[in-house]
C-alpha positions as YAML, in Angstrom:
chain: A
units: angstrom
residues:
- id: 1
  name: MET
  ca: [54.91, 62.76, 87.15]
- id: 2
  name: ALA
  ca: [58.16, 61.00, 88.24]
- id: 3
  name: PRO
  ca: [59.94, 62.19, 91.38]
- id: 4
  name: ARG
  ca: [63.01, 64.31, 90.84]
- id: 5
  name: SER
  ca: [66.34, 62.59, 90.85]
- id: 6
  name: LYS
  ca: [69.13, 63.24, 93.37]
- id: 7
  name: GLU
  ca: [71.01, 65.23, 90.69]
- id: 8
  name: GLU
  ca: [67.91, 67.33, 89.80]
- id: 9
  name: ASN
  ca: [67.47, 68.12, 93.49]
- id: 10
  name: GLU
  ca: [71.03, 69.12, 93.86]
- id: 11
  name: ILE
  ca: [70.88, 71.39, 90.89]
- id: 12
  name: ILE
  ca: [67.75, 73.09, 92.33]
- id: 13
  name: ARG
  ca: [69.38, 73.39, 95.71]
- id: 14
  name: ASN
  ca: [72.57, 74.96, 94.25]
- id: 15
  name: LYS
  ca: [70.44, 77.45, 92.20]
- id: 16
  name: ARG
  ca: [68.46, 78.39, 95.29]
- id: 17
  name: LYS
  ca: [71.59, 78.76, 97.35]
- id: 18
  name: ALA
  ca: [73.10, 81.05, 94.72]
- id: 19
  name: GLU
  ca: [69.94, 83.24, 94.75]
- id: 20
  name: ILE
  ca: [70.22, 83.62, 98.57]
- id: 21
  name: ILE
  ca: [73.91, 84.53, 98.25]
- id: 22
  name: LEU
  ca: [73.09, 87.33, 95.70]
- id: 23
  name: VAL
  ca: [70.38, 88.66, 97.95]
- id: 24
  name: ALA
  ca: [72.66, 88.58, 101.00]
- id: 25
  name: LEU
  ca: [75.47, 90.38, 98.93]
- id: 26
  name: GLU
  ca: [73.13, 93.14, 98.03]
- id: 27
  name: LEU
  ca: [71.89, 93.51, 101.63]
- id: 28
  name: PHE
  ca: [75.26, 93.27, 103.24]
- id: 29
  name: ALA
  ca: [76.73, 95.80, 100.83]
- id: 30
  name: THR
  ca: [73.87, 98.25, 101.26]
- id: 31
  name: ASN
  ca: [73.06, 97.94, 104.95]
- id: 32
  name: GLY
  ca: [76.27, 96.49, 106.41]
- id: 33
  name: TYR
  ca: [76.82, 93.04, 107.72]
- id: 34
  name: HIS
  ca: [75.95, 93.62, 111.36]
- id: 35
  name: SER
  ca: [72.75, 95.62, 110.43]
- id: 36
  name: THR
  ca: [71.42, 92.98, 108.13]
- id: 37
  name: SER
  ca: [69.45, 90.17, 109.77]
- id: 38
  name: ILE
  ca: [68.84, 86.59, 108.57]
- id: 39
  name: SER
  ca: [65.10, 87.48, 108.57]
- id: 40
  name: ALA
  ca: [65.66, 90.42, 106.23]
- id: 41
  name: ILE
  ca: [67.63, 88.19, 103.83]
- id: 42
  name: ALA
  ca: [65.00, 85.44, 104.02]
- id: 43
  name: GLN
  ca: [62.17, 87.90, 103.45]
- id: 44
  name: LYS
  ca: [63.90, 89.49, 100.44]
- id: 45
  name: GLY
  ca: [64.81, 86.05, 99.12]
- id: 46
  name: GLY
  ca: [61.22, 84.86, 99.35]
- id: 47
  name: ILE
  ca: [61.94, 81.94, 101.79]
- id: 48
  name: SER
  ca: [61.24, 81.31, 105.55]
- id: 49
  name: LYS
  ca: [63.92, 82.10, 108.05]
- id: 50
  name: GLY
  ca: [63.87, 78.45, 109.08]
- id: 51
  name: LEU
  ca: [64.59, 77.30, 105.54]
- id: 52
  name: MET
  ca: [67.60, 79.64, 105.45]
- id: 53
  name: TYR
  ca: [69.27, 77.37, 108.00]
- id: 54
  name: ASN
  ca: [68.88, 74.40, 105.55]
- id: 55
  name: TYR
  ca: [71.29, 76.19, 103.25]
- id: 56
  name: PHE
  ca: [73.63, 77.98, 105.74]
- id: 57
  name: LYS
  ca: [74.46, 77.11, 109.34]
- id: 58
  name: SER
  ca: [74.78, 80.70, 110.44]
- id: 59
  name: LYS
  ca: [74.88, 84.31, 109.30]
- id: 60
  name: GLU
  ca: [78.63, 84.13, 109.46]
- id: 61
  name: ASP
  ca: [78.67, 80.97, 107.29]
- id: 62
  name: LEU
  ca: [76.42, 82.82, 104.74]
- id: 63
  name: LEU
  ca: [78.90, 85.81, 104.85]
- id: 64
  name: LYS
  ca: [81.87, 83.37, 104.10]
- id: 65
  name: GLU
  ca: [79.99, 82.07, 101.13]
- id: 66
  name: VAL
  ca: [79.17, 85.66, 99.93]
- id: 67
  name: LEU
  ca: [82.78, 86.67, 100.22]
- id: 68
  name: LEU
  ca: [84.04, 83.71, 98.32]
- id: 69
  name: PHE
  ca: [81.36, 83.98, 95.59]
- id: 70
  name: SER
  ca: [81.79, 87.76, 95.01]
- id: 71
  name: TYR
  ca: [85.60, 87.59, 95.06]
- id: 72
  name: LYS
  ca: [85.69, 84.71, 92.61]
- id: 73
  name: LYS
  ca: [83.24, 86.36, 90.30]
- id: 74
  name: ALA
  ca: [85.10, 89.69, 90.32]
- id: 75
  name: SER
  ca: [88.65, 88.59, 90.35]
- id: 76
  name: ASP
  ca: [88.33, 85.76, 87.77]
- id: 77
  name: THR
  ca: [86.62, 88.13, 85.33]
- id: 78
  name: LEU
  ca: [89.30, 90.80, 85.86]
- id: 79
  name: PHE
  ca: [92.19, 88.40, 85.83]
- id: 80
  name: GLU
  ca: [91.09, 86.59, 82.59]
- id: 81
  name: LYS
  ca: [90.44, 89.94, 80.87]
- id: 82
  name: MET
  ca: [93.80, 91.34, 81.90]
- id: 83
  name: GLN
  ca: [95.70, 88.22, 81.06]
- id: 84
  name: ALA
  ca: [94.39, 88.22, 77.50]
- id: 85
  name: GLU
  ca: [95.04, 91.87, 77.16]
- id: 86
  name: ILE
  ca: [98.56, 92.17, 78.43]
- id: 87
  name: GLN
  ca: [100.35, 89.09, 77.40]
- id: 88
  name: TYR
  ca: [102.08, 90.89, 74.44]
- id: 89
  name: LYS
  ca: [102.44, 94.25, 76.03]
- id: 90
  name: SER
  ca: [105.43, 95.95, 77.64]
- id: 91
  name: LEU
  ca: [105.62, 96.18, 81.42]
- id: 92
  name: LYS
  ca: [104.49, 99.87, 81.37]
- id: 93
  name: ASP
  ca: [101.54, 99.02, 79.15]
- id: 94
  name: ALA
  ca: [100.70, 96.12, 81.43]
- id: 95
  name: ILE
  ca: [100.55, 98.29, 84.50]
- id: 96
  name: LYS
  ca: [98.32, 100.82, 82.63]
- id: 97
  name: THR
  ca: [96.00, 98.03, 81.66]
- id: 98
  name: VAL
  ca: [95.87, 96.59, 85.13]
- id: 99
  name: ILE
  ca: [94.94, 99.89, 86.58]
- id: 100
  name: GLU
  ca: [92.28, 100.73, 83.92]
- id: 101
  name: PHE
  ca: [90.64, 97.35, 84.28]
- id: 102
  name: PHE
  ca: [90.64, 97.63, 88.06]
- id: 103
  name: ILE
  ca: [88.93, 101.02, 87.94]
- id: 104
  name: GLU
  ca: [86.50, 99.87, 85.33]
- id: 105
  name: MET
  ca: [85.42, 96.82, 87.46]
- id: 106
  name: MET
  ca: [85.43, 98.86, 90.59]
- id: 107
  name: THR
  ca: [82.79, 101.20, 89.18]
- id: 108
  name: GLU
  ca: [80.78, 98.42, 87.48]
- id: 109
  name: ASN
  ca: [80.75, 96.17, 90.56]
- id: 110
  name: ALA
  ca: [80.56, 98.78, 93.29]
- id: 111
  name: HIS
  ca: [78.49, 96.57, 95.58]
- id: 112
  name: ILE
  ca: [81.20, 93.92, 95.76]
- id: 113
  name: TRP
  ca: [84.08, 96.40, 96.49]
- id: 114
  name: LYS
  ca: [82.05, 98.24, 99.01]
- id: 115
  name: LEU
  ca: [81.25, 95.03, 100.96]
- id: 116
  name: SER
  ca: [84.96, 93.98, 100.75]
- id: 117
  name: ILE
  ca: [86.19, 97.37, 101.95]
- id: 118
  name: SER
  ca: [83.60, 97.58, 104.69]
- id: 119
  name: LEU
  ca: [84.17, 94.08, 105.90]
- id: 120
  name: SER
  ca: [87.97, 94.37, 106.00]
- id: 121
  name: MET
  ca: [87.48, 96.79, 109.01]
- id: 122
  name: GLN
  ca: [84.90, 94.65, 110.84]
- id: 123
  name: VAL
  ca: [86.24, 91.11, 110.81]
- id: 124
  name: THR
  ca: [88.62, 91.03, 113.66]
- id: 125
  name: ASP
  ca: [85.96, 89.33, 115.83]
- id: 126
  name: MET
  ca: [85.35, 86.66, 113.15]
- id: 127
  name: PRO
  ca: [88.53, 84.70, 112.52]
- id: 128
  name: ASP
  ca: [87.31, 82.48, 109.75]
- id: 129
  name: VAL
  ca: [86.02, 85.58, 107.79]
- id: 130
  name: GLN
  ca: [89.38, 87.30, 108.50]
- id: 131
  name: THR
  ca: [91.12, 84.29, 107.11]
- id: 132
  name: ILE
  ca: [89.09, 84.57, 103.89]
- id: 133
  name: MET
  ca: [89.70, 88.32, 103.62]
- id: 134
  name: SER
  ca: [93.40, 87.82, 104.20]
- id: 135
  name: LYS
  ca: [93.40, 85.13, 101.35]
- id: 136
  name: ILE
  ca: [91.53, 87.54, 99.00]
- id: 137
  name: PHE
  ca: [94.06, 90.32, 99.60]
- id: 138
  name: SER
  ca: [96.95, 88.00, 99.10]
- id: 139
  name: GLU
  ca: [95.55, 86.49, 95.86]
- id: 140
  name: ALA
  ca: [94.93, 90.00, 94.53]
- id: 141
  name: TYR
  ca: [98.63, 91.19, 94.86]
- id: 142
  name: LEU
  ca: [99.90, 87.77, 93.68]
- id: 143
  name: ARG
  ca: [97.72, 88.04, 90.55]
- id: 144
  name: ILE
  ca: [99.07, 91.53, 89.94]
- id: 145
  name: ALA
  ca: [102.65, 90.34, 90.41]
- id: 146
  name: PHE
  ca: [102.02, 87.47, 87.87]
- id: 147
  name: LEU
  ca: [100.49, 89.98, 85.35]
- id: 148
  name: LEU
  ca: [103.58, 92.18, 85.73]
- id: 149
  name: ASN
  ca: [106.07, 89.43, 85.40]
- id: 150
  name: PRO
  ca: [104.77, 86.02, 84.47]
- id: 151
  name: GLU
  ca: [108.26, 84.52, 84.35]
- id: 152
  name: ASN
  ca: [109.21, 85.52, 87.94]
- id: 153
  name: PRO
  ca: [106.45, 87.18, 89.89]
- id: 154
  name: LYS
  ca: [108.49, 87.06, 93.10]
- id: 155
  name: THR
  ca: [110.76, 89.90, 91.58]
- id: 156
  name: VAL
  ca: [107.76, 92.35, 91.49]
- id: 157
  name: GLU
  ca: [105.97, 91.30, 94.63]
- id: 158
  name: ALA
  ca: [106.62, 94.53, 96.48]
- id: 159
  name: GLU
  ca: [105.41, 96.53, 93.51]
- id: 160
  name: ALA
  ca: [102.39, 94.38, 93.15]
- id: 161
  name: ARG
  ca: [101.54, 94.94, 96.95]
- id: 162
  name: ILE
  ca: [101.87, 98.64, 96.49]
- id: 163
  name: ILE
  ca: [99.74, 98.65, 93.44]
- id: 164
  name: ALA
  ca: [96.94, 96.53, 95.19]
- id: 165
  name: ALA
  ca: [97.05, 98.71, 98.39]
- id: 166
  name: THR
  ca: [96.85, 101.92, 96.33]
- id: 167
  name: LEU
  ca: [94.01, 100.66, 94.18]
- id: 168
  name: ASP
  ca: [92.18, 99.61, 97.45]
- id: 169
  name: GLY
  ca: [92.72, 103.09, 98.90]
- id: 170
  name: ILE
  ca: [91.38, 104.74, 95.63]
- id: 171
  name: ALA
  ca: [88.28, 102.55, 95.92]
- id: 172
  name: LEU
  ca: [87.77, 103.59, 99.60]
- id: 173
  name: HIS
  ca: [88.05, 107.27, 98.77]
- id: 174
  name: TYR
  ca: [85.88, 106.93, 95.63]
- id: 175
  name: TYR
  ca: [83.02, 105.19, 97.55]
- id: 176
  name: VAL
  ca: [83.20, 107.59, 100.62]
- id: 177
  name: ILE
  ca: [83.51, 110.83, 98.77]
- id: 178
  name: GLY
  ca: [81.17, 109.97, 95.90]
- id: 179
  name: ALA
  ca: [80.54, 111.95, 92.72]
- id: 180
  name: SER
  ca: [82.96, 114.72, 93.53]
- id: 181
  name: TYR
  ca: [85.92, 112.45, 93.61]
- id: 182
  name: ASP
  ca: [87.81, 112.95, 90.31]
- id: 183
  name: LEU
  ca: [88.36, 109.29, 89.47]
- id: 184
  name: ASP
  ca: [89.80, 109.92, 85.96]
- id: 185
  name: ALA
  ca: [92.33, 112.37, 87.27]
- id: 186
  name: VAL
  ca: [93.52, 110.04, 90.01]
- id: 187
  name: LYS
  ca: [93.71, 107.04, 87.56]
- id: 188
  name: ASN
  ca: [95.78, 109.04, 85.00]
- id: 189
  name: LYS
  ca: [98.09, 110.27, 87.65]
- id: 190
  name: LEU
  ca: [98.61, 106.87, 89.15]
- id: 191
  name: ILE
  ca: [99.32, 105.43, 85.69]
- id: 192
  name: GLU
  ca: [101.83, 108.28, 84.93]
- id: 193
  name: ASP
  ca: [103.55, 107.75, 88.35]
- id: 194
  name: LEU
  ca: [103.85, 104.03, 88.25]
- id: 195
  name: THR
  ca: [104.86, 103.66, 84.55]
- id: 196
  name: SER
  ca: [107.62, 106.27, 84.95]
- id: 197
  name: LYS
  ca: [109.24, 103.89, 87.42]
- id: 198
  name: PHE
  ca: [109.71, 101.03, 84.95]
...
């Protein structure tokens, strides 16, 4: 049997790294970043703790990769879906679609959003992670601004920031309060209030 090529080794390494990121995402979201040890991630991922450090320099380095991976996965899917849906819609319909898609993704990818919300309050002692979180928040509102006005997103920047912050607040309340939170009523009221302004 011929030895694996450099490219084959790289493919295997990237696949294994992605598997570890998914395990870490699950544990960070469920147990919290500070309560999750590298040993727990290694054990659940089926590798030794020592081997973990061949993939990631530190737990914080792993967290940065988890954040970038989860944000890209969630936001790219949402953005592409929304862009396809709203390109021929009025501004009111575009706002309605943005909110509906966000709520849908928020409920379908709860682990990603829970992690993001939880970390946003914990990262002041991790400047690199705080930089990534800041970038994530900035990109979110810029994408909303682009969806609202592709020709001149700057003109709706404030509205986009308000929508992004409101959606983050809804997500926080929904995850904390749980099943008794009337998400449909909140979504419908938000759509009614925002669309009446345009």
